[in-house]
Backbone bond lengths (Angstrom), bond angles and torsions (degrees), N, CA, C in turn:
res aa  C-N    CA-C-N  psi(-1)  N-CA   C-N-CA  omega(-1)  CA-C   N-CA-C  phi
1 M - - - 1.462 - - 1.506 108.69 -
2 M 1.382 119.16 133.66 1.461 123.54 -174.94 1.523 109.65 -119.20
3 T 1.343 116.74 136.81 1.458 122.91 174.39 1.514 108.28 -134.70
4 E 1.351 117.95 111.50 1.460 124.20 -178.91 1.522 110.75 52.60
5 G 1.348 115.68 42.18 1.460 120.72 174.91 1.502 114.72 79.46
6 I 1.334 116.95 3.45 1.463 120.54 -179.10 1.516 108.95 -106.99
7 S 1.341 116.56 131.01 1.459 121.31 179.38 1.516 109.56 -75.64
8 V 1.312 116.27 129.23 1.459 121.36 -179.92 1.523 108.78 -104.90
9 P 1.349 119.94 122.29 1.464 121.89 -179.99 1.515 111.01 -58.02
10 L 1.328 115.40 152.07 1.461 120.88 -178.71 1.514 111.73 -56.91
11 E 1.354 115.84 -35.57 1.457 120.00 -178.19 1.517 112.06 -65.22
12 N 1.369 116.43 -25.04 1.458 120.62 -178.24 1.527 112.46 -95.90
13 A 1.326 116.83 1.72 1.451 120.68 178.64 1.522 109.42 -72.98
14 K 1.330 115.80 169.64 1.453 119.80 176.75 1.525 109.37 -58.36
15 P 1.340 117.55 143.07 1.473 120.61 -177.06 1.519 113.98 -52.51
16 E 1.356 117.05 -43.11 1.457 119.20 -178.38 1.524 111.93 -68.20
17 T 1.356 116.58 -35.07 1.463 120.73 177.38 1.520 110.43 -69.11
18 N 1.312 115.62 -42.34 1.463 121.90 178.23 1.521 110.55 -59.43
19 E 1.341 116.42 -45.14 1.465 120.58 -178.67 1.519 111.46 -66.14
20 R 1.329 117.45 -43.18 1.463 120.63 179.75 1.522 111.29 -61.59
21 A 1.330 116.18 -41.74 1.462 120.11 -178.96 1.526 111.46 -64.62
22 K 1.318 116.01 -43.66 1.464 119.63 -179.60 1.525 111.30 -67.90
23 K 1.326 116.71 -37.43 1.463 119.46 177.08 1.526 110.86 -64.64
24 M 1.333 116.30 -39.12 1.455 119.92 179.82 1.530 110.81 -62.08
25 V 1.329 116.80 -43.26 1.467 120.87 177.90 1.524 110.11 -61.37
26 L 1.338 116.33 -43.03 1.465 121.07 179.26 1.515 111.28 -62.38
27 Y 1.332 117.48 -45.02 1.459 121.12 -177.46 1.531 111.40 -66.67
28 I 1.322 116.25 -35.59 1.466 119.32 176.83 1.527 110.08 -64.31
29 G 1.334 115.78 -42.12 1.467 119.94 177.41 1.518 111.93 -62.53
30 I 1.323 116.55 -42.91 1.463 121.13 179.05 1.528 110.74 -63.13
31 F 1.319 116.17 -42.17 1.464 119.89 179.87 1.529 110.84 -61.66
32 S 1.335 117.31 -40.78 1.462 120.24 179.83 1.526 111.22 -65.15
33 I 1.328 116.91 -35.79 1.467 120.74 177.83 1.526 110.18 -67.76
34 I 1.327 116.21 -40.87 1.467 120.49 177.68 1.527 110.24 -59.13
35 M 1.329 116.77 -43.78 1.464 121.03 179.73 1.530 111.00 -62.82
36 L 1.334 116.37 -39.04 1.471 120.37 178.94 1.518 111.10 -60.97
37 F 1.327 116.82 -49.78 1.459 120.10 -176.98 1.524 112.45 -74.54
38 A 1.327 116.75 -26.87 1.466 119.26 174.51 1.526 109.75 -65.34
39 G 1.331 116.09 -41.15 1.463 119.93 178.11 1.515 112.08 -64.72
40 L 1.331 116.83 -42.63 1.462 120.47 179.59 1.530 111.29 -67.35
41 S 1.327 116.54 -38.16 1.467 119.98 177.85 1.515 110.87 -63.59
42 S 1.330 116.05 -40.31 1.469 120.09 178.82 1.523 110.61 -64.67
43 A 1.330 116.20 -42.41 1.466 120.38 178.67 1.522 110.89 -62.49
44 Y 1.325 116.13 -38.09 1.463 121.74 177.51 1.535 110.55 -60.96
45 V 1.329 115.50 -47.44 1.463 120.10 -178.69 1.526 110.81 -62.75
46 I 1.323 116.32 -44.01 1.471 120.38 -179.93 1.528 110.42 -62.59
47 S 1.335 116.34 -43.04 1.468 120.12 -179.95 1.523 111.75 -63.53
48 S 1.315 116.26 -32.28 1.469 119.67 -177.70 1.520 112.28 -65.97
49 Y 1.325 117.10 -18.08 1.468 120.35 178.69 1.529 111.92 -95.99
50 G 1.334 115.96 13.72 1.452 120.31 177.40 1.522 111.94 -74.73
51 E 1.315 115.75 -168.51 1.468 120.15 -174.68 1.516 112.09 -66.64
52 I 1.342 116.77 -33.25 1.465 119.74 -179.59 1.519 109.38 -139.65
53 W 1.319 115.02 147.76 1.461 120.63 179.08 1.516 109.36 -149.89
54 V 1.330 115.59 136.66 1.464 121.45 179.02 1.519 109.02 -105.68
55 N 1.306 116.60 122.18 1.462 121.73 175.03 1.525 108.55 -87.82
56 I 1.325 115.73 114.49 1.467 120.94 -175.37 1.518 109.94 -105.63
57 S 1.314 116.65 134.96 1.465 120.78 174.34 1.525 108.98 -74.02
58 M 1.324 116.69 138.74 1.453 120.60 178.93 1.528 110.83 -66.17
59 P 1.320 117.87 136.49 1.471 120.16 178.84 1.519 110.87 -65.94
60 P 1.321 118.63 143.89 1.470 121.46 -179.31 1.519 113.55 -55.03
61 A 1.335 117.54 -33.23 1.473 120.39 -178.27 1.519 111.95 -63.02
62 F 1.337 118.18 -25.84 1.462 120.43 178.31 1.531 111.10 -68.32
63 Y 1.326 116.77 -29.41 1.460 119.62 175.57 1.535 109.82 -67.99
64 I 1.331 115.34 -38.79 1.465 120.15 177.50 1.526 109.98 -65.77
65 S 1.336 116.52 -40.81 1.460 120.96 176.16 1.523 110.78 -55.35
66 T 1.313 115.71 -43.36 1.455 121.01 -178.40 1.523 110.93 -62.46
67 A 1.326 116.66 -40.52 1.463 120.34 178.13 1.528 110.89 -64.00
68 F 1.334 116.18 -43.68 1.467 120.59 179.08 1.529 111.28 -59.19
69 I 1.308 116.50 -46.62 1.462 119.16 -173.36 1.530 111.71 -73.90
70 L 1.336 117.48 -31.24 1.459 120.07 175.08 1.531 110.73 -66.34
71 L 1.320 115.39 -43.01 1.468 119.42 178.25 1.525 111.08 -64.13
72 S 1.337 116.84 -36.80 1.469 119.75 -179.38 1.522 111.69 -65.62
73 S 1.325 117.46 -30.77 1.457 120.12 175.73 1.531 110.87 -66.10
74 L 1.321 115.81 -37.38 1.466 119.98 178.55 1.524 110.94 -68.08
75 T 1.327 116.49 -42.70 1.468 119.34 -177.08 1.521 112.01 -69.03
76 I 1.333 117.77 -38.81 1.470 117.88 179.78 1.528 110.55 -71.67
77 S 1.327 117.72 -29.50 1.459 120.24 174.03 1.525 110.52 -63.59
78 Q 1.325 116.19 -40.96 1.459 120.68 177.82 1.526 111.07 -67.31
79 A 1.339 116.69 -34.98 1.465 120.38 177.91 1.526 110.61 -64.10
80 V 1.328 116.70 -43.58 1.462 120.98 178.20 1.519 110.65 -64.14
81 R 1.321 116.31 -42.81 1.467 120.39 -179.90 1.526 110.67 -61.89
82 A 1.331 116.12 -42.48 1.466 119.76 178.93 1.521 111.22 -67.08
83 S 1.327 117.27 -37.99 1.460 121.20 178.60 1.520 111.07 -65.15
84 N 1.327 116.53 -41.59 1.469 120.59 177.83 1.527 111.36 -60.99
85 A 1.338 115.35 -32.42 1.464 120.53 -179.58 1.522 112.43 -86.45
86 G 1.346 116.89 -2.92 1.464 120.64 179.90 1.510 114.11 78.25
87 N 1.331 117.19 16.18 1.467 121.52 -179.51 1.529 108.59 -92.65
88 E 1.324 116.95 87.50 1.460 121.72 -175.10 1.527 113.87 -65.22
89 P 1.344 119.92 -43.45 1.477 119.52 178.41 1.524 112.70 -58.02
90 K 1.337 116.29 -44.06 1.461 119.76 179.20 1.524 110.84 -67.67
91 T 1.326 116.46 -36.24 1.465 120.37 176.54 1.515 110.64 -58.80
92 N 1.332 115.77 -45.89 1.469 120.82 -178.55 1.522 112.02 -63.10
93 V 1.328 116.20 -40.27 1.469 120.27 -178.43 1.529 110.76 -62.59
94 F 1.321 116.14 -51.21 1.462 119.70 -177.40 1.529 111.55 -71.58
95 F 1.322 116.38 -30.10 1.462 119.78 177.15 1.528 110.55 -65.17
96 M 1.333 115.98 -46.26 1.461 119.69 179.87 1.527 111.39 -67.13
97 L 1.328 117.09 -35.13 1.465 119.96 175.80 1.527 110.42 -61.62
98 T 1.337 116.06 -37.97 1.466 120.13 178.11 1.519 110.80 -62.43
99 L 1.327 116.88 -43.88 1.464 120.45 179.52 1.530 111.21 -64.41
100 I 1.327 116.35 -40.94 1.467 120.28 179.34 1.528 110.50 -63.53
101 L 1.324 116.57 -43.74 1.467 120.54 178.53 1.533 110.71 -65.92
102 G 1.336 116.66 -33.68 1.465 120.07 175.68 1.516 111.69 -62.93
103 V 1.331 116.33 -41.08 1.466 120.35 175.95 1.524 110.24 -64.08
104 G 1.332 115.79 -41.71 1.464 119.75 177.86 1.511 111.99 -59.89
105 F 1.337 116.41 -39.49 1.455 120.34 177.83 1.529 110.49 -60.95
106 G 1.339 116.52 -47.71 1.465 120.28 -178.81 1.518 112.58 -61.90
107 V 1.330 116.46 -43.16 1.470 120.65 -179.44 1.528 110.42 -64.06
108 S 1.331 116.83 -42.85 1.465 119.46 -178.98 1.525 111.80 -68.10
109 Q 1.334 117.23 -27.63 1.460 119.77 174.55 1.525 111.26 -64.41
110 F 1.321 115.90 -42.46 1.462 119.75 177.88 1.524 110.93 -63.90
111 Y 1.324 116.76 -39.82 1.469 119.69 175.61 1.526 110.86 -62.58
112 G 1.325 116.18 -37.60 1.458 119.61 177.26 1.513 112.08 -61.62
113 W 1.321 116.70 -41.20 1.469 120.07 177.89 1.525 111.17 -65.88
114 E 1.330 116.19 -37.29 1.463 119.19 176.18 1.531 111.00 -62.72
115 Q 1.320 116.03 -39.75 1.464 119.56 178.60 1.525 111.59 -66.72
116 L 1.319 117.22 -34.03 1.466 120.53 176.14 1.528 110.79 -65.94
117 T 1.327 116.11 -46.32 1.473 118.87 -179.69 1.523 110.90 -65.27
118 G 1.348 116.34 -31.16 1.456 119.81 178.05 1.517 112.80 -64.68
119 K 1.341 116.72 -20.76 1.465 121.81 177.42 1.533 111.93 -102.20
120 G 1.332 115.87 11.11 1.463 119.43 176.45 1.511 115.00 85.19
121 S 1.329 117.52 12.61 1.466 121.31 177.66 1.522 108.71 -102.13
122 Y 1.324 115.71 110.22 1.462 121.80 -177.54 1.523 109.65 -114.15
123 L 1.337 114.84 172.12 1.455 119.56 177.29 1.519 110.31 -58.93
124 S 1.314 115.96 -40.63 1.465 121.55 176.25 1.525 107.34 -132.32
125 S 1.320 116.14 107.29 1.457 119.43 -176.45 1.518 109.96 -150.97
126 H 1.331 115.25 171.66 1.454 121.71 179.12 1.524 109.84 -116.28
127 V 1.301 114.84 169.34 1.460 120.61 -177.43 1.523 111.53 -60.49
128 D 1.319 116.84 -33.65 1.461 118.54 -177.14 1.536 112.82 -74.00
129 N 1.349 118.66 -2.82 1.462 121.36 175.61 1.524 112.25 -83.80
130 L 1.331 116.81 -13.51 1.457 121.19 -172.57 1.524 112.40 -63.40
131 E 1.344 113.94 139.75 1.455 121.18 176.90 1.525 108.18 -133.59
132 G 1.314 115.58 173.70 1.456 119.71 179.25 1.509 111.68 101.97
133 E 1.317 114.81 -172.01 1.465 121.22 -176.55 1.521 110.32 -89.48
134 Y 1.325 116.14 122.22 1.456 120.38 -179.72 1.530 109.84 -68.22
135 G 1.322 115.57 135.70 1.449 120.67 -177.38 1.513 113.00 92.57
136 K 1.330 116.78 -22.29 1.455 121.06 177.95 1.526 110.67 -109.14
137 D 1.322 116.19 -52.49 1.460 120.74 -179.54 1.529 112.33 -88.05
138 Y 1.301 116.02 -27.76 1.464 119.56 179.27 1.522 109.63 -165.10
139 S 1.321 115.34 163.23 1.464 122.43 170.95 1.527 106.73 -148.55
140 I 1.333 116.57 162.97 1.467 121.13 -174.21 1.519 110.44 -127.45
141 E 1.324 115.10 134.12 1.462 121.46 171.86 1.524 107.90 -111.41
142 F 1.331 116.23 126.68 1.462 121.99 -177.81 1.520 109.16 -126.34
143 K 1.328 114.91 120.28 1.469 121.89 -178.31 1.532 111.49 54.36
144 G 1.339 113.99 42.03 1.454 120.37 175.52 1.517 115.66 80.49
145 R 1.333 116.95 7.04 1.468 120.08 -177.65 1.525 109.17 -128.23
146 E 1.327 115.54 133.48 1.457 119.29 179.47 1.529 109.74 -76.21
147 L 1.323 114.18 135.57 1.462 120.09 -177.44 1.527 110.99 -90.22
148 V 1.318 114.31 160.43 1.459 120.61 172.12 1.524 107.62 -113.35
149 Y 1.319 114.69 154.56 1.465 120.83 -177.70 1.526 108.42 -114.04
150 Y 1.346 115.12 128.62 1.456 118.66 -178.07 1.525 109.82 -145.93
151 E 1.334 115.21 116.01 1.465 122.67 175.59 1.532 112.29 50.37
152 G 1.308 115.86 49.12 1.465 120.66 172.79 1.509 115.81 88.34
153 D 1.310 118.42 -0.04 1.463 120.94 -179.85 1.524 110.95 -130.30
154 Y 1.341 113.99 160.78 1.469 121.26 178.82 1.526 109.33 -107.46
155 Y 1.346 114.94 141.81 1.468 120.61 -178.33 1.525 109.08 -140.44
156 Y 1.330 114.98 157.74 1.457 119.00 168.64 1.524 108.03 -67.77
157 S 1.304 116.14 149.53 1.466 119.79 -176.07 1.534 113.03 -64.46
158 N 1.331 116.72 -25.72 1.475 118.64 -179.59 1.529 112.43 -85.87
159 D 1.333 116.88 -2.25 1.464 120.88 175.86 1.524 107.99 -87.89
160 E 1.305 115.54 71.82 1.459 121.17 -172.33 1.523 113.36 -65.80
161 L 1.319 117.75 -25.64 1.471 120.91 179.56 1.529 111.87 -90.89
162 H 1.335 116.37 -0.90 1.466 122.74 178.93 1.534 110.91 53.61
163 E 1.317 114.84 53.63 1.466 120.87 -178.19 1.529 113.10 -92.31
164 K 1.347 117.02 -24.85 1.468 119.79 -175.83 1.523 110.80 -125.41
165 P 1.330 116.37 85.26 1.471 119.42 178.40 1.531 110.98 -65.83
166 L 1.314 115.79 143.95 1.471 122.14 -178.64 1.522 112.30 -109.06
167 T 1.304 117.50 5.58 1.461 122.12 -173.41 1.517 112.42 -55.68
168 D 1.336 117.45 -50.56 1.463 120.41 -178.31 1.533 111.18 -66.02
169 E 1.302 116.53 -34.65 1.464 120.31 -177.60 1.524 111.92 -68.58
170 I 1.320 117.05 -38.73 1.470 119.41 -176.40 1.527 112.95 -90.12
171 S 1.324 117.61 -12.41 1.469 120.42 -174.82 1.523 112.64 -64.92
172 I 1.329 118.19 -21.41 1.474 121.31 -177.38 1.532 111.71 -81.46
173 Y 1.327 117.38 -11.47 1.464 120.43 -175.91 1.531 111.48 -81.09
174 A 1.334 114.92 143.75 1.464 120.79 176.74 1.530 109.74 -77.51
175 N 1.305 114.78 150.91 1.464 121.27 176.79 1.533 107.80 -90.45
176 S 1.322 116.28 82.67 1.462 121.55 -176.28 1.522 112.32 -64.52
177 A 1.316 117.12 -34.92 1.461 120.86 -179.73 1.524 110.77 -59.24
178 S 1.325 115.87 -41.08 1.456 120.48 178.65 1.530 110.88 -63.57
179 S 1.326 116.67 -45.11 1.469 121.21 -179.60 1.527 110.72 -60.16
180 Y 1.319 116.92 -45.63 1.469 120.60 179.98 1.523 111.49 -63.32
181 T 1.328 117.04 -38.27 1.464 120.25 -179.88 1.517 110.69 -61.66
182 Y 1.324 116.76 -44.68 1.463 120.62 177.92 1.528 111.31 -65.33
183 I 1.319 116.96 -45.85 1.469 120.77 -176.32 1.524 110.80 -63.24
184 L 1.319 117.03 -48.07 1.459 120.43 -178.40 1.526 111.63 -63.45
185 S 1.322 117.15 -46.26 1.467 119.85 -178.05 1.520 111.78 -70.44
186 A 1.341 117.61 -36.14 1.467 120.22 -179.79 1.526 111.31 -70.12
187 L 1.327 117.35 -42.37 1.465 120.17 177.34 1.534 110.61 -62.71
188 H 1.318 115.83 -39.98 1.457 118.40 177.50 1.524 110.75 -63.67
189 L 1.325 116.82 -42.55 1.463 120.30 -179.82 1.532 111.03 -61.81
190 L 1.328 117.36 -35.65 1.465 120.44 176.99 1.538 110.75 -62.60
191 H 1.328 116.43 -39.41 1.461 119.41 178.40 1.532 111.16 -71.41
192 V 1.320 117.20 -33.27 1.462 120.03 173.85 1.527 109.65 -64.99
193 L 1.330 116.64 -41.15 1.461 120.70 178.54 1.524 110.73 -60.78
194 G 1.342 116.28 -41.03 1.455 119.78 177.24 1.517 111.22 -60.43
195 G 1.341 117.05 -43.38 1.457 121.02 177.81 1.515 111.97 -65.55
196 F 1.331 115.88 -38.49 1.466 120.62 179.08 1.524 110.50 -62.98
197 L 1.328 116.93 -45.14 1.462 120.83 -179.50 1.528 111.30 -65.68
198 F 1.347 115.92 -36.24 1.456 119.64 177.16 1.525 110.47 -64.06
199 L 1.331 116.99 -45.92 1.459 120.68 178.19 1.524 111.70 -62.80
200 L 1.322 115.85 -41.51 1.459 119.53 178.27 1.523 110.64 -62.47
201 G 1.337 115.79 -39.65 1.461 120.04 177.78 1.517 111.82 -63.83
202 I 1.336 116.70 -38.93 1.464 121.00 177.12 1.523 110.26 -58.70
203 W 1.316 115.24 -45.45 1.467 120.17 -178.79 1.522 111.42 -64.73
204 L 1.336 117.33 -44.89 1.468 120.96 -178.66 1.521 111.67 -65.16
205 V 1.343 116.98 -45.26 1.466 120.54 179.30 1.525 110.37 -62.02
206 G 1.336 115.86 -41.50 1.461 119.33 179.97 1.518 112.44 -64.83
207 K 1.316 116.54 -45.28 1.458 120.32 -176.31 1.525 112.98 -73.43
208 L 1.331 116.36 -30.65 1.466 119.86 -179.40 1.527 112.46 -90.94
209 G 1.338 116.61 -9.87 1.457 120.94 -179.27 1.518 112.23 -80.43
210 K 1.323 114.69 179.36 1.466 120.69 -177.60 1.523 112.09 -65.60
211 S 1.336 116.63 -38.46 1.466 119.64 -176.78 1.520 112.65 -73.69
212 G 1.337 115.96 -29.61 1.461 120.35 -177.07 1.514 112.73 71.14
213 K 1.331 116.30 15.36 1.453 121.01 -178.14 1.528 111.26 -123.72
214 I 1.322 115.74 156.40 1.461 121.52 175.45 1.524 108.98 -73.15
215 N 1.321 116.72 128.30 1.460 121.25 179.89 1.528 110.20 -64.38
216 N 1.332 115.77 126.96 1.457 120.46 -174.49 1.518 112.72 -65.05
217 L 1.343 116.88 -44.26 1.467 119.98 -179.38 1.519 110.97 -63.23
218 R 1.314 116.83 -46.45 1.462 119.97 179.55 1.527 111.12 -62.84
219 L 1.319 115.88 -37.53 1.460 119.54 178.09 1.522 110.45 -63.69
220 R 1.323 117.51 -43.81 1.461 120.57 -179.86 1.526 111.83 -65.73
221 L 1.339 116.58 -37.70 1.469 120.04 176.91 1.530 110.44 -67.03
222 G 1.326 115.50 -43.31 1.459 119.63 178.29 1.514 111.79 -63.32
223 A 1.337 116.33 -37.69 1.463 120.39 179.09 1.521 110.97 -66.57
224 T 1.326 116.59 -38.58 1.471 119.78 178.06 1.522 110.65 -60.44
225 Y 1.330 115.82 -46.20 1.466 119.57 178.99 1.529 110.56 -64.99
226 W 1.324 116.60 -40.48 1.471 120.26 -178.70 1.524 111.04 -64.11
227 H 1.324 116.60 -41.53 1.464 119.62 176.29 1.536 110.03 -61.89
228 F 1.320 115.80 -36.49 1.464 119.57 -179.81 1.533 111.16 -64.19
229 V 1.347 117.11 -49.81 1.470 118.31 -178.84 1.523 110.89 -67.64
230 D 1.336 117.12 -27.96 1.467 119.90 173.97 1.525 109.94 -64.05
231 G 1.330 115.35 -49.50 1.456 119.79 178.84 1.515 112.60 -63.02
232 L 1.333 116.16 -35.05 1.461 120.75 178.73 1.529 110.39 -63.93
233 W 1.324 116.94 -39.94 1.466 119.00 178.70 1.530 110.84 -66.35
234 I 1.326 117.05 -41.29 1.459 119.53 178.62 1.526 109.50 -58.84
235 Y 1.324 116.02 -43.42 1.470 119.55 177.72 1.527 110.62 -60.79
236 L 1.335 117.77 -48.72 1.465 120.99 -177.75 1.524 111.13 -63.14
237 F 1.324 115.83 -42.57 1.464 119.55 -178.95 1.526 110.81 -61.88
238 L 1.327 116.45 -47.68 1.462 119.93 179.72 1.523 111.15 -67.23
239 F 1.312 116.61 -37.02 1.469 121.17 178.40 1.521 110.62 -60.61
240 L 1.342 116.18 -49.80 1.465 120.36 -179.88 1.516 111.18 -68.04
241 L 1.327 116.57 -37.31 1.463 120.55 -177.35 1.529 111.35 -69.48
242 L 1.309 116.74 -47.10 1.464 120.79 -175.16 1.512 112.38 -80.81
243 F 1.323 116.70 -38.24 1.453 118.30 -177.64 1.510 111.05 -72.63
244 H 1.310 118.73 -29.72 1.463 120.20 175.78 1.516 110.15 -63.73
């Protein structure tokens, strides 16, 4: 913004102009994240139509993660509402609850990854690493046909006498489904971490500043981003759950 040839910092611009500019930057960032995950989702779908695919059951901790992140959306909404009303004590309570729930989400994600590795699903692994109960923890589709598991070997379902085991043939294949699950959830967690650090920064700047209060505009921008990453996780969770 220019006034008589002098550059005016964004912070000194009119409040409505300042808010519009910051929202535009936020929306551009959100759009780029959407494009990233849309590309990864498409790659996941294409890979699932390959020669082999492992259907993995979602770890129980991911359900807990979902509960944490849904609750955090409610608490940050209440924080914004309290801030709009000028109720600083209530703003602080719901703001801190949001941060605590954010930590809970991150911790439960790590537990989810531990549960995946406990069933033989790693970031980079092969079909022969799989453990657990077949049909419950995982199942395998090979050349468009779901396999059955019998006494340590895999067979086509029409091989009722179990004469031609496929175990050695499929053991060389990578477990792409497992890799995608880790990549999608880890990338999402990184974006949640970015939102968490932004919210934490809002709180620190507010408390250490002259006003001693959380900035309302920054809180609303942070809440918008937080709602976005919450919604993104719901999409990823349902995508992995239903598409598997």
